[in-house]
C-alpha positions, 0 to 999 in steps of 0.5 A: 499499499505504501508503495503504491502511494509512493508510486502515485506521488512520484507520477503527479506533476509538481505544480499540483503538489500545491493543491493535492496532499499526500494522501490525495486530498485538497490542500489549504491552498486549494481550498483558498484559491477555490473560495477566492474564485467563487467570490469573484465569480459571484460578484461578477455575476452580481455586477452583471446582473445589476448592469442588465437591471439598469439597462432594463430599468432605463427601457421601462422608463422610456416605455413609461414615457411613451405611455404617458405622451400617448395618454395625453393624445388619448385625452385630446381624443376624448375632447374631440369626441364629446364636441364632435358628438355635441355639434352633430347631435345639436344639428339633428336636434335643431333640424328635427324641431325645424322639420316639425315647425314645417309640418305644423306650418303646413297644417291650417290652424297650426301656424303658431305651433310651427313658428314656435318650433321652427324658432326653436330649432333655429335657436339650437342650430344657432347654438350648434353654429357658435359651438362648432365655430368656436371648437374649431378655433379651440381644437386648432390652437390646442393641437398647436400646443399638444406636441409640448404637452406630450413632451412635458408628459414624457419628461415628468414621467422620466424625472420621476423615475430618478433616484439618489444614485441614478439619474434619467432624462428624456422626452417623446416626440409625437408623430406627426409633429405637427397637426394636420387636422382640417377644421375647414369643414366644421365652418360650413354654415346651415342656411338658417335664414332660408329655413326660417323664411321658408317656414314663414312663407309656409305658415302664411300660406296655410293661414291663407288656406284656413281662412278660405276653409273657414269661408267654405265652412261658413257659407256652407253652414249659412246655406244649410241653415237657409235650407234647413233650419227654421227660424219661423221659415226655412226653404224646406219648410216653405217647399213643404208648405207652398209646394206640398212636396213629399218627404223624399222630394224634401229630404230633412238634414239635421246637421251641415255634415249631412247636407250639401248644395245638391240637396237644395238644388234638387229641392228647388227643382222639385218645388218649381215643377210642382208649383208650376204644375199646380198653378191656378188662379187665386183671385177673380177677374182679369187681374187674377188671370194675369197674376196667375199668368205671370206667376206661371211664366216665372215658374216655367222659367226657374224650373228650367233654370234648376234643371240647367243647374248642377252639382257634381262631386268629383273623385278627386274630392273637388266638386263642381256646381252651378246654382242658378240665380233668380231675379228679385226685382224687375231690373233683374228680370230685365236681364233674363229670358223672362224679358226677351222670350216672345211668349205673350198673345197680342192682337190687332186692335185697330191697327195697333198691336196689343200685348195681353197676359191671356188669350181670352183677355177681355181686351183681346178684341181684335184678330190675333197677331202672334206673340211678343216679349216684355222687351218689345212692350217697353220698346213700343213695338206693342202696346199695353192692354187696358184691360189685363195690364200686363207689364214688365213690372207685373212679371218682376213683381212675382219674384220681388214679393217672394224674394224680399220677404222671409215668408217666400221660397225665393228668399231662402234660395237667394241666401243659398245661391249667394252662399254657393258662390262664396263657397266656390270662390273660397274653394278656388282660392284655397286650391290655390293657396293649397298649390302654394303650401305644397310648392313651399313644402317642396321647397322647404323639403329641399332646404331641409335636405341640404341642411342635413347634407351640411350636418353630414359632412361638416366634420373635421378631418382629424390628424393631431400630433401623435395620431400615429403614435409617440416615440419616447427616449430615456437617458442615463446621462452619466456613468454610474459606479458599479457595486463591485469592480471587475478587473478594470471596469469600475463603472456603467457607461451612459445609456439610452432606450427608445420606445413607442406607444400608439392609441387603441380602442378600449372595448370595455363597454361599461367605461367605453363610451364618453357620452354616457349621460352627457347632457344630463348635467346640462338638464339638471342645471338649465332644464326648468320643468316644462320649459322649452330648455328642458324639452330641447335638452331631453331631445338632445340627451336622447339624440346623444344616446343614439349617436353611438349607434348611428341614430338607429332610432332617429326615425322613430324620434322623428315619427314621435315628434311628427305625430304629436302634430294635429291635423296632419292626417287628411291634409295632403301637403302636411302628409307629404311634407312629413313623409318626405322629411322622414324619408330624408332622415332615414336616408341620411345614413349617419354612420355609427360613431366610435365613441369608445375610449382609447388607451395607450399601448406599447408598439415598436418604434419602427411602426410609428416611424415608418408611418411618419416616413422616417428612417429608423436608424438615422432617427435613432442616431439623431436622438442619441447625438441630441441626448448626448448634447444635453439639450433642455427638456423638452423645449430643446428637443422641440427646437431641435425637430423644428416643432413650433409650439403654439403657446406655453403650458400655464395654469390658466384654464384653456378655452375650447369652446363656448356654448349657448344653451338653447332657450336660456341664452346663457353662454358657457365657456367650455375650458380644460386644465391643460395641466390635467392632461399631463 
């Protein structure tokens, strides 16, 4: 055994004898060297881990800065979404009220309602115009300082990560660096004056139509009362008493709705036919015969006139009628065929033609010489009989006696006949007014459509700074002493990290909409119960609720408003206008608005730079060079990249827009705290 050990030692290299003893175990030196190597390795690994951690911390700081800068852009998008929604829904609310006003103005008797609704709609449109124009100016100014806000947010986030042993500095750049938004279309103005003018014209034409309708109704009622409502007498009563007409020939109409002028005409036809058939002499002597003769002539004339008259109700709802007028005195009689018709017998009395009321007149002693007219008598072509005394006055007195007394049939016929003329004139004027209403309704529909198209297209083309994302950089500007010295390496050199973030949709339905109950606050503040302001703001609130869905229930909202207008049903022009405006609203095709909140998410810086058309490596080199130059953050970065800053960030509230509360006239400045965006 001893010999074996001796042999092994003899073969062991001399250099290992310091580490392996005679018995093959490790010497004290070996143990010490192993311990030293272990400690050294541990220190090296710890130093490497610390260095890697510091580098990772720098990247995390850059990530946080990118998120912070992009969050500013996200806050801006919320502002834009709210203002866009307010401007568009105010426009729709105003147009709905104007539409209600137009339809109401087309309904006779509702002009006051139409004017009130239109005035309300115009006030809402004016509030929209003020808000839109002031918002365009405010957002344009805000976008000019948005790059600085993004940079400030990033710089604050980076500096907050510094410790006593580690200092970070840096900032972020939004892309695009300058605003590329276009607010010009927001300034498109709705022709509010034209809408108001059309409504006023429509209301005026509708009022004229209402006046003519009232004339129709009053004249028809007057004629109905003369025919059927006995105030001691009426034409129906006289026809029954004097003409002995039966109930079929002489119908009763208990209401004006059940009566028309044709009933009165038929009654008069039956009456004169009966009077002509039943005419008999009532007084003795030649005077009685003359009176009967002129009455019979008058009845024959009146019967023929009634037969020539007509009353026709046409399929289109209009009517044609001609109720003949009867002469009420001698002068009027002379303008009729009663005066010119040659129906009176004449005889030759000693070389003179004499006119008689009847053939067997005691004064007719000579030979018959044909017939003559009363106009010939007045012209001296024939002479008056000294016995029967037939004259034009005798014929004229037949109608005069019964027309100018309430007990005469002709008295009531004159009232009916004159009322029919008034009724016809009113119908013709109403038809003209209705045509005017229809033309104005078409004009109003065109103006309504033009206004809707402006509402649809008057949206800003938004591309604010940071719309494509934000690229942040964080720098350790100074070398950092290592916790352990490894060889000749005593410190961690300066370093820089780059990160980027973009906005992504937040699909959280509970918190995703920026418009939830937005108008509730306005309603509580300004919506006095039952006031116009409350009605308007409630309508606005309902439209804000449907804004996100693309106004899927806009047509139903319009229908509910239009259905609240009385008198539309049965009014052709108003019904046409209602249907037309509803169709225009349905065809407006407003797309659902994306009102979800945006949240920043990290992305590769190359994605942002590529969209901005910037070469990545060159940009990185420029950032490193800029960081190493020690420029002031963030103003120095903005200056280095040529970013023009619109204004400095201050604690003074920034006015975004001005809002005039419809109905109250109160103008409210809409402001934000710029510091709150950081």
